C-alpha distance (Angstrom), angle and dihedral (degrees) to the residues before:
residue distance angle dihedral
M1 . . .
K2 3.81 . .
R3 3.81 113.9 .
I4 3.77 126.0 -145.1
S5 3.81 104.1 -115.5
D6 3.80 97.6 -153.9
K7 3.78 120.5 126.7
R8 3.78 108.9 -79.0
N9 3.78 127.9 -151.5
V10 3.80 95.5 -164.0
T11 3.79 119.3 57.1
P12 3.79 123.5 -151.2
E13 3.81 87.8 -113.0
Q14 3.81 90.9 55.9
A15 3.81 90.5 47.6
I16 3.82 90.1 51.9
E17 3.81 90.6 52.3
I18 3.81 93.9 46.7
L19 3.79 92.9 48.2
A20 3.82 91.7 45.8
E21 3.81 89.9 54.6
H22 3.81 86.6 60.3
G23 3.80 95.5 45.7
T24 3.81 100.0 -97.3
K25 3.79 118.3 124.9
V26 3.82 116.8 -159.2
T27 3.79 135.5 166.4
K28 3.79 123.2 -118.6
E29 3.81 90.3 -104.0
E30 3.82 91.4 50.6
A31 3.81 89.7 49.0
K32 3.82 89.6 52.6
M33 3.80 90.3 51.5
I34 3.81 92.1 47.8
L35 3.81 91.3 50.3
D36 3.82 91.3 47.5
F37 3.80 89.5 53.3
M38 3.80 92.6 47.0
Y39 3.79 93.6 49.5
K40 3.82 92.1 47.7
F41 3.80 90.4 47.9
C42 3.81 90.9 50.3
I43 3.79 91.3 51.5
L44 3.82 89.7 52.1
A45 3.81 91.8 47.8
V46 3.81 93.5 50.4
N47 3.81 91.7 46.7
Q48 3.81 89.8 51.0
L49 3.81 92.1 50.8
V50 3.80 91.9 49.2
T51 3.79 90.9 48.5
N52 3.82 91.9 49.2
E53 3.81 91.4 49.9
R54 3.81 90.8 51.8
I55 3.79 91.2 50.4
E56 3.83 92.6 48.3
K57 3.82 92.3 50.8
K58 3.82 92.4 57.8
């Protein structure tokens, strides 16, 4: 799976710790995949908000 190579604020190790605090055990590779999904989802969400603002301003 191709990873987004942008600068990341959350490392896979941090994600593992955060998830473990809430009872979810994941491997480092799973944490990388989860973070990839979250970053892609965030990009889509921001793009949607920007698009909606442009439409509302017309």
